[in-house]
C-alpha positions in Angstrom: -14.8 -109.0 48.4 -15.0 -107.7 45.2 -13.4 -104.1 44.3 -16.9 -102.8 43.5 -18.2 -103.9 47.2 -15.2 -102.2 48.8 -15.5 -99.1 46.4 -19.1 -98.6 47.4 -18.4 -99.6 51.1 -15.5 -96.8 51.3 -17.9 -94.2 49.5 -20.4 -94.7 51.4 -18.5 -94.2 54.7 -16.8 -91.2 53.4 -19.8 -89.5 52.3 -21.9 -90.3 55.2 -19.2 -89.4 57.6 -18.7 -85.8 55.9 -22.3 -85.6 55.1 -23.2 -85.8 59.1 -20.9 -83.2 60.1 -21.9 -81.1 57.1 -25.3 -81.4 58.2 -25.6 -81.8 62.0 -25.6 -77.8 62.5 -28.8 -77.3 60.0 -30.5 -80.6 62.1 -29.9 -79.3 65.4 -31.3 -75.3 64.4 -34.3 -77.2 62.6 -35.5 -79.2 65.6 -35.0 -76.4 67.7 -31.5 -76.2 69.2 -30.3 -72.6 68.3 -27.7 -69.7 68.8 -30.3 -67.9 70.3 -31.5 -70.4 72.5 -34.0 -73.3 72.3 -36.7 -72.2 70.0 -40.5 -71.7 71.3 -42.9 -74.6 69.9 -40.2 -76.9 68.8 -38.9 -80.5 69.4 -36.4 -79.4 71.4 -38.8 -77.4 73.6 -40.5 -80.7 74.3 -37.4 -82.6 75.0 -36.4 -79.9 77.5 -39.7 -80.2 78.7 -39.2 -83.6 79.6 -35.7 -83.3 80.6 -36.7 -80.8 83.2 -39.8 -83.2 84.6 -37.6 -86.4 84.6 -34.6 -84.2 86.9 -37.1 -82.4 89.5 -37.6 -79.4 87.8 -34.2 -78.2 86.1 -31.5 -79.4 83.5 -29.1 -81.3 84.4 -25.7 -79.4 83.1 -23.9 -82.3 80.7 -27.2 -83.9 79.9 -28.5 -84.3 76.6 -30.1 -81.2 76.2 -27.0 -79.0 77.5 -24.9 -80.7 75.4 -27.3 -80.4 72.0 -28.2 -76.6 73.1 -24.3 -75.9 73.5 -23.6 -77.6 70.0 -26.5 -75.4 68.1 -25.4 -72.2 69.7 -21.7 -72.8 69.2 -21.4 -75.7 66.7 -20.2 -78.7 67.1 -16.6 -79.4 68.9 -13.6 -80.9 67.4 -14.6 -84.1 69.3 -18.2 -83.9 68.6 -17.3 -83.7 65.3 -15.1 -86.9 65.4 -17.9 -88.5 67.2 -20.7 -87.1 64.3 -18.2 -88.3 61.5 -17.8 -91.7 63.0 -21.5 -92.2 63.8 -22.3 -91.0 59.8 -19.3 -93.0 58.4 -20.3 -96.3 60.2 -24.1 -95.5 58.6 -22.7 -94.3 55.7 -20.5 -97.8 54.9 -23.8 -99.8 56.1 -26.0 -98.3 53.4 -22.8 -98.9 50.8 -22.6 -102.5 51.7 -26.4 -102.8 51.4 -26.4 -101.0 48.1 -23.8 -103.1 46.6 -25.5 -106.4 47.8 -28.7 -105.6 46.4 -26.7 -104.3 42.8 -25.6 -108.1 42.9 -28.6 -109.7 43.4 -30.0 -107.4 40.7 -27.5 -108.9 38.4 -28.1 -112.3 39.4 -31.7 -112.2 39.1 -31.1 -110.8 35.6 -28.5 -113.3 34.6 -30.6 -115.9 35.7 -33.6 -114.8 34.0 -32.0 -114.2 30.6 -31.4 -118.3 30.4 -35.1 -118.7 30.6 
């Protein structure tokens, strides 16, 4: 594996991890999990409604809606930040790997076409 590819993967992982942790609170707010509660008419309202229907009328403590609302209201805990950073880092690494692979293919195509 070339140094460029290693740097692309590592850079993608770092940026992805940091970006995911930084953007998670904004993303939660954007879909309706706010510090004031679940925003009326938002995606969060639909998720809460579906969760209530499937559980017989209430939202389960510790369920997806409860965890997302808690994170939207109080921010991410240290363990939640670690999970979000890990997922973001994995996605970033995959993007870096793909970017390196695409760049290599473009270089090969360019070098191959120059001889014709």
